[in-house]
C-alpha positions as CSV (number, residue, x, y, z in Angstrom):
1,M,-53.6,63.3,-1.4
2,S,-55.1,64.3,1.6
3,T,-52.2,65.3,4.9
4,F,-53.5,62.1,6.4
5,A,-52.2,59.9,3.0
6,T,-49.2,61.9,2.8
7,M,-48.3,61.9,5.9
8,M,-48.9,57.7,6.1
9,T,-46.6,57.5,3.1
10,S,-43.8,59.1,3.9
11,S,-43.7,57.0,7.3
12,A,-43.9,54.0,5.4
13,V,-41.5,55.2,3.5
14,T,-39.3,56.4,6.4
15,S,-39.8,52.7,8.2
16,S,-39.7,50.7,5.2
17,S,-36.2,52.3,4.2
18,S,-34.9,52.0,7.8
19,I,-35.9,48.1,7.6
20,V,-34.3,47.9,4.4
21,S,-31.5,49.5,6.1
22,S,-31.4,47.6,8.6
23,T,-31.4,44.1,7.1
24,R,-29.2,45.1,4.4
25,K,-26.7,45.5,7.5
26,N,-27.3,42.5,9.1
27,V,-26.9,40.3,5.7
28,N,-23.7,42.2,4.8
29,H,-22.4,41.7,8.5
30,N,-23.5,37.9,7.8
31,N,-22.0,37.5,4.6
32,N,-18.8,39.5,5.6
33,N,-19.0,36.5,8.7
34,N,-19.7,33.4,6.5
35,I,-17.7,34.2,3.1
36,G,-14.7,32.4,4.4
37,K,-17.2,29.4,5.6
38,R,-19.1,29.1,2.5
39,N,-16.6,29.1,0.5
40,L,-14.8,27.1,2.5
41,V,-18.1,24.2,2.2
42,I,-17.6,24.5,-1.6
43,S,-14.1,24.3,-1.9
44,R,-14.0,21.4,0.0
45,G,-17.0,20.5,-1.9
46,I,-15.3,20.5,-5.0
47,F,-12.1,19.7,-3.4
48,D,-13.9,16.1,-2.8
49,D,-15.3,15.6,-5.7
50,I,-11.8,15.5,-8.1
51,K,-10.3,13.9,-5.7
52,A,-13.1,11.0,-5.9
53,Q,-12.7,11.1,-9.9
54,V,-8.8,11.1,-9.9
55,Q,-8.9,8.1,-6.9
56,S,-11.4,5.9,-9.5
57,L,-9.3,6.3,-12.6
58,R,-5.9,5.9,-10.3
59,P,-6.8,3.4,-7.7
60,D,-3.5,3.0,-6.6
61,A,-0.2,4.4,-6.8
62,K,1.4,1.3,-8.4
63,S,-1.9,1.6,-11.2
64,A,-1.1,5.3,-11.3
65,G,3.3,4.5,-12.6
66,I,4.4,6.2,-9.1
67,Y,5.6,3.4,-7.0
68,G,6.5,-0.4,-8.2
69,S,4.7,0.0,-11.9
70,Q,8.1,-0.5,-13.7
71,G,9.7,-3.3,-14.8
72,K,13.2,-4.4,-14.1
73,D,14.5,-3.1,-17.8
74,D,12.9,-0.1,-17.1
75,Y,16.3,0.9,-14.2
76,E,19.3,1.9,-15.7
77,D,22.8,2.6,-14.3
78,V,21.9,6.1,-13.5
79,D,19.0,4.8,-10.9
80,V,22.4,2.8,-9.1
81,E,24.3,5.9,-8.9
82,Y,21.0,8.0,-7.7
83,Y,19.6,5.2,-5.2
84,F,23.5,5.0,-3.9
85,N,23.6,8.9,-3.3
86,Y,20.1,8.8,-1.9
87,M,20.4,6.5,0.8
88,G,23.8,8.0,2.2
89,L,26.3,5.5,0.4
90,L,28.3,7.8,-0.6
91,A,29.3,9.2,3.1
92,V,29.5,6.3,4.0
93,E,31.9,5.0,1.5
94,G,33.6,7.9,0.6
95,T,33.7,7.1,-2.9
96,Y,31.9,5.5,-5.9
97,D,34.5,2.7,-6.3
98,R,32.9,-0.2,-4.6
99,M,29.2,1.5,-6.5
100,N,31.4,1.5,-9.9
101,A,32.8,-2.4,-9.6
102,L,30.0,-3.8,-9.0
103,M,28.6,-2.5,-12.0
104,E,31.9,-3.0,-13.9
105,T,30.3,-7.1,-13.1
106,G,27.7,-6.4,-15.2
107,I,25.2,-6.7,-12.6
108,H,21.7,-5.4,-13.6
109,P,21.3,-2.2,-12.3
110,A,18.0,-3.7,-10.6
111,D,19.5,-6.1,-8.9
112,A,22.3,-3.8,-7.5
113,I,19.7,-1.5,-6.1
114,L,18.1,-4.7,-4.7
115,L,21.6,-5.6,-3.3
116,F,22.2,-2.0,-1.6
117,A,18.5,-1.7,-0.4
118,S,18.3,-4.9,1.3
119,A,22.1,-4.2,3.5
120,E,20.1,-0.9,4.3
121,G,16.6,-2.8,5.1
122,D,15.2,-0.4,2.7
123,T,11.7,-2.8,2.9
124,P,9.7,-0.3,0.3
125,K,12.7,-0.4,-2.2
126,C,13.1,-3.8,-1.9
127,T,9.6,-4.3,-2.9
128,E,9.5,-1.9,-4.8
129,L,13.0,-4.0,-7.1
130,M,11.2,-7.4,-6.6
131,E,7.7,-6.6,-8.4
132,A,9.8,-5.1,-10.8
133,G,11.0,-8.5,-11.5
134,A,15.2,-8.5,-9.8
135,N,16.7,-10.8,-8.8
136,P,17.9,-11.8,-4.9
137,N,19.8,-14.5,-5.8
138,A,22.2,-12.2,-8.5
139,K,26.0,-12.1,-7.3
140,G,27.7,-8.8,-6.3
141,L,31.1,-8.2,-5.7
142,D,32.8,-10.7,-2.9
143,G,30.0,-12.8,-4.3
144,V,26.8,-12.3,-2.6
145,T,23.5,-11.5,-2.6
146,A,20.8,-9.4,-1.6
147,I,19.8,-12.0,0.8
148,D,23.3,-12.9,2.6
149,V,23.6,-9.1,3.4
150,A,19.4,-8.6,4.4
151,G,19.3,-6.4,7.2
152,K,23.5,-5.9,7.4
153,N,23.2,-2.1,8.2
154,N,19.9,-2.2,9.7
155,A,19.4,-5.6,11.9
156,E,15.8,-5.3,13.1
157,K,14.4,-5.1,9.4
158,K,16.7,-8.3,8.3
159,E,13.5,-10.9,8.9
160,M,11.3,-8.4,7.1
161,V,13.4,-7.8,4.6
162,L,14.0,-11.9,4.1
163,E,10.3,-12.3,4.2
164,I,10.0,-9.8,1.2
165,L,12.9,-11.3,-0.9
166,Q,11.9,-14.9,-0.5
167,K,8.1,-14.2,-1.4
168,K,7.7,-14.9,-4.9
169,Y,5.9,-12.2,-7.2
């Protein structure tokens, strides 16, 4: 090979190496900045796909068994105590005496919870219980019904609770 050819080849290799090296630096630099963005886009795409698949299987909470899907007989005495505690009624009442006395009347647990929920103005719980088949006319202590005590402890919710209790499910 001639000296000129050797010089040209050497120069071309050096230039190529510089270009490749420079390109690699730029690619690596750009990749470092975009890796998180690219992964985020991929993650969002995968998440959206999974979310769509899950929603197609269970389009709403009721069909997923989360809200209002249980029947009246699925409620038990322990559910009354859970709701009593959840709503802070123990703190208000001071004891379980009134709750226990209510349960001793033989009232169905769903109807007992409806009495408490109605008095508290807990519209989502009232709806759930009515859809489950709770009886808004079941008599509690002192002969009162969920309709009688609607919104007792939350007057601004009284009309909404009454509407729920009087709706046919």
